[in-house]
VODO-374245 format. One line per 4 residues: their letters; for each residue y, x, z of C-alpha. Coordinates in Angstrom, 1 decimal, m for minus. Each point is the difference from the previous one (the first is absolute). Example, Ala and Ser with C-alpha at 12.3 -4.5 7.8 and 13.67 -1.06 7.14 Angstrom:
2
as = m4.5:12.3:7.8  3.4:1.4:m0.7
END
This chain:
244
msgg = m188.1:m125.3:4.0  0.1:3.3:2.0  m2.8:1.1:2.4  m1.3:m3.8:0.2
afvl = 3.2:m1.3:1.2  2.2:m2.2:m2.0  3.8:1.2:m0.9  2.4:m2.1:m1.1
dieg = 3.3:1.5:m1.1  2.8:m2.6:m0.4  3.1:2.5:m0.7  m0.8:3.6:m0.3
yegp = 2.0:2.8:m0.9  m0.3:2.4:m2.9  0.9:3.3:2.0  2.1:1.2:3.3
idvl = 3.2:m0.3:m1.7  m0.4:m3.8:m0.4  m1.0:m0.3:3.5  2.8:1.8:1.0
lala = 2.9:m2.3:m2.4  m2.0:m2.9:1.4  0.5:1.0:3.6  3.6:1.0:m1.0
reqk = 0.7:m3.7:m1.4  m1.1:m1.5:3.8  3.0:1.9:1.6  2.5:m2.3:m2.3
vdlv = 2.6:2.1:m0.9  0.6:2.2:m3.4  m2.2:2.9:m0.9  2.9:2.5:0.5
hvsi = 0.5:m1.1:3.5  m3.5:m0.1:1.2  m0.9:2.0:3.1  m2.5:2.5:m1.1
lqla = m1.0:0.5:3.7  m1.2:m3.6:0.6  m1.6:0.2:m3.5  m2.1:2.9:0.8
eqfl = m1.0:m1.3:3.6  m0.8:m3.4:m1.9  m2.5:1.9:m2.8  m1.3:2.2:2.7
efvs = m1.0:m3.3:2.1  m1.1:m1.4:m3.6  m2.7:2.6:m0.5  m1.1:0.0:3.6
harr = m0.7:m3.5:m0.3  m1.5:0.4:m3.5  m2.6:2.9:1.4  m1.2:m2.5:3.0
hqle = m1.2:m2.3:m2.3  m0.9:2.5:m3.1  m0.9:3.5:0.9  m0.4:1.2:m3.5
laad = 4.1:m0.4:m0.6  0.9:1.8:m3.5  1.6:3.3:0.5  3.2:m0.4:m1.7
ylvm = 1.2:m2.7:2.8  m1.5:2.8:2.9  2.5:2.5:m2.3  2.8:m2.1:0.2
aawl = m0.2:m0.7:3.7  0.0:3.7:0.7  3.0:0.5:m2.1  1.8:m2.9:1.5
aylk = m0.8:1.7:3.3  1.5:3.3:m0.7  2.9:m2.3:m1.5  0.4:m1.4:3.1
srll = m0.2:3.4:2.0  2.7:1.3:m2.0  2.6:m2.5:0.5  m0.5:m0.2:3.6
lpvp = m0.5:3.7:0.6  3.0:2.2:m0.5  0.0:1.8:m3.0  m0.8:4.0:0.6
rnde = 2.2:2.9:m1.7  m0.6:1.7:m3.0  m2.6:m2.9:m1.0  m0.4:m0.4:m3.8
epsg = m1.8:m3.2:0.0  1.8:m2.9:m0.8  1.6:m1.8:2.7  m1.2:m3.3:1.7
eema = 2.8:m2.1:m1.4  m0.7:1.6:m4.0  m3.5:m1.1:0.9  0.9:m3.6:1.1
aalq = 2.4:m0.5:m3.0  m3.1:1.4:m2.4  m1.9:m2.6:1.3  2.3:m2.8:m0.3
fqlr = 0.5:0.8:m3.5  m3.5:m0.5:m0.9  m0.2:m3.0:1.8  3.0:m1.4:m1.8
rlea = m1.6:1.2:m3.2  m3.4:m2.0:0.6  2.0:m3.2:1.0  1.9:0.3:m3.3
mqea = m3.1:0.4:m2.2  m1.8:m3.1:2.0  3.3:m1.8:m0.5  m0.4:0.6:m3.5
grrl = m3.6:m0.6:m0.4  0.8:m3.7:2.0  2.7:m0.9:m2.6  m2.1:0.9:m2.7
merp = m3.0:m2.3:1.2  2.0:m2.8:0.6  1.4:0.0:m3.5  m1.3:m3.1:m2.2
rlgr = m2.9:0.6:m2.0  m0.9:m1.0:m3.2  m2.9:m2.9:0.1  0.7:m0.5:3.6
dffa = 3.9:m0.8:0.8  0.9:m0.2:m3.8  m1.8:m0.8:m3.0  0.4:1.6:m3.6
rgap = 1.0:m2.8:m2.7  m1.8:m1.9:m2.2  m0.9:0.6:m3.3  3.0:1.0:m2.2
eals = 1.4:m2.2:m2.4  m0.6:0.3:m3.7  3.4:1.1:m0.9  0.0:2.4:m3.2
tvvr = 2.3:3.3:0.1  1.7:0.8:m3.4  1.2:3.3:0.1  2.7:0.9:m3.2
pvfd = 1.3:3.8:0.3  3.4:0.6:m1.3  0.9:3.7:m0.7  3.4:1.1:0.1
vtlh = 0.1:3.1:m2.2  2.3:1.6:m2.3  m1.3:1.6:m3.3  0.3:3.6:1.6
dllr = m2.6:m1.3:2.5  m2.6:m1.3:m2.7  0.5:3.3:m2.2  m0.6:2.3:3.4
ayge = m3.2:m2.0:1.2  m1.1:m0.1:m4.0  0.1:3.5:0.2  m1.4:0.7:3.2
hrrr = m3.5:m2.2:m1.1  0.3:2.0:m3.2  0.1:3.1:1.8  m3.3:m1.1:2.3
tsvt = m1.9:m1.4:m2.5  0.6:2.2:m2.9  m2.5:3.2:0.0  1.2:2.9:m1.8
tlei = m2.6:3.0:m0.3  1.8:3.5:m1.7  m2.3:1.2:m2.3  0.8:3.8:m1.1
ipse = m1.5:0.7:m3.3  m1.2:3.8:m0.5  2.0:1.8:m2.6  m1.6:2.3:m2.6
vysv = 2.2:3.4:0.9  m0.3:2.8:m2.4  m0.5:3.6:1.3  1.9:3.0:m0.2
esal = m3.8:1.8:m1.0  m0.7:m2.2:m2.5  3.8:0.3:m1.9  m0.7:3.7:0.5
qrlg = m3.6:m0.1:m1.5  1.2:m2.2:m3.1  3.2:2.3:m0.4  m2.3:2.8:m0.4
emlg = m2.1:m1.4:m2.4  3.0:m1.6:m2.0  2.3:3.2:m0.1  m2.6:2.5:m2.4
rtpd = 0.3:m3.3:m2.5  3.8:m0.6:m0.1  2.3:3.4:m0.8  3.0:m1.8:m0.9
wttl = 2.5:m1.6:2.5  m1.8:m3.7:1.4  1.4:m2.6:2.4  m1.0:m0.4:3.1
shfl = m1.1:m3.6:m0.6  m2.4:1.3:m2.4  m2.5:1.7:2.5  m0.4:m3.0:1.7
pegl = m3.7:m1.4:0.2  m0.3:m3.3:m1.9  m1.3:m3.2:1.5  2.4:m0.3:2.9
kgpf = 0.2:m3.5:1.5  3.3:m0.9:0.7  3.4:1.6:1.2  m1.2:1.4:3.3
srrs = m2.9:1.9:m1.7  2.4:1.5:m2.7  2.7:1.3:2.7  m3.2:1.6:1.8
alca = m1.0:1.6:m3.0  3.4:1.3:m1.2  0.7:1.1:3.4  m3.2:2.2:0.3
tlia = 0.6:1.1:m3.5  3.3:1.2:0.7  m1.1:1.8:3.4  m2.9:2.0:m2.2
slel = 2.3:1.0:m2.6  2.2:1.6:2.4  m2.8:1.7:1.8  m1.3:1.2:m3.8
arqg = 3.6:1.4:m0.6  0.1:1.8:3.1  m3.4:1.7:m0.9  1.5:0.7:m3.3
klsl = m2.5:m2.1:m2.3  2.9:m2.6:m1.5  3.4:m0.1:m0.4  2.3:m2.9:0.7
rqdg = 3.2:m1.3:m1.7  2.6:m2.7:0.4  2.5:0.0:m2.3  2.4:m3.5:1.2
gpys = 1.1:m0.4:3.2  m1.6:m1.7:2.9  m2.8:m2.3:m0.9  m0.3:1.4:m3.8
piyl = m3.7:0.8:m0.8  m1.6:3.0:1.1  m2.0:1.7:m2.5  m3.0:2.5:0.5
rgas = m2.0:2.5:m2.2  m2.1:3.0:0.8  1.1:3.6:1.1  0.4:2.2:m3.3
END
């Protein structure tokens, strides 16, 4: 209902390019060989007829009519020199391409809608048969594959945490203080191990105390506060005593 008048649209168009395709099909020739001049005249006549019945025509139809009129003039009139715009033949070829593409899309849509539909043209199968499926997996692997898979599983599942226990390190300052206190009470030659502190826990603590005591004895010997002696070769006992 429009303006009090009843309008019945039997077979409308979705746009001006759709109208052009319908007019081109009326020429009964392939779109590649369609007459663009005749097509433009038919569209202009269609727009003129439509405006007599309905003044409020869509703007895109009027734009297409103006463009076709311009195309018709480009095809009929000679091309001026130094014209940078596309020629009439190029514009007509572009229009033919658009018409062929629209026709291909409409044909694809028509074929899609003509396909059999589930529930109308064919129906799904009824309840499935009560057939049980028994699956028996068969693994074809070697012993190497099994061991490698087991190793990968153990690597992923086992969580190892590295915990570093702090060690007690005997400092050189403590060794200097201990040597200074003990040398006054030890006038004779005494082995270096005699000056180690008591209550050392583990071999690491003993090596740390031995190293610190040796460094401290070398420092005191440099200061002239004690004397060092080693009778044998390498790794033989080292003796200490206070400086005379």
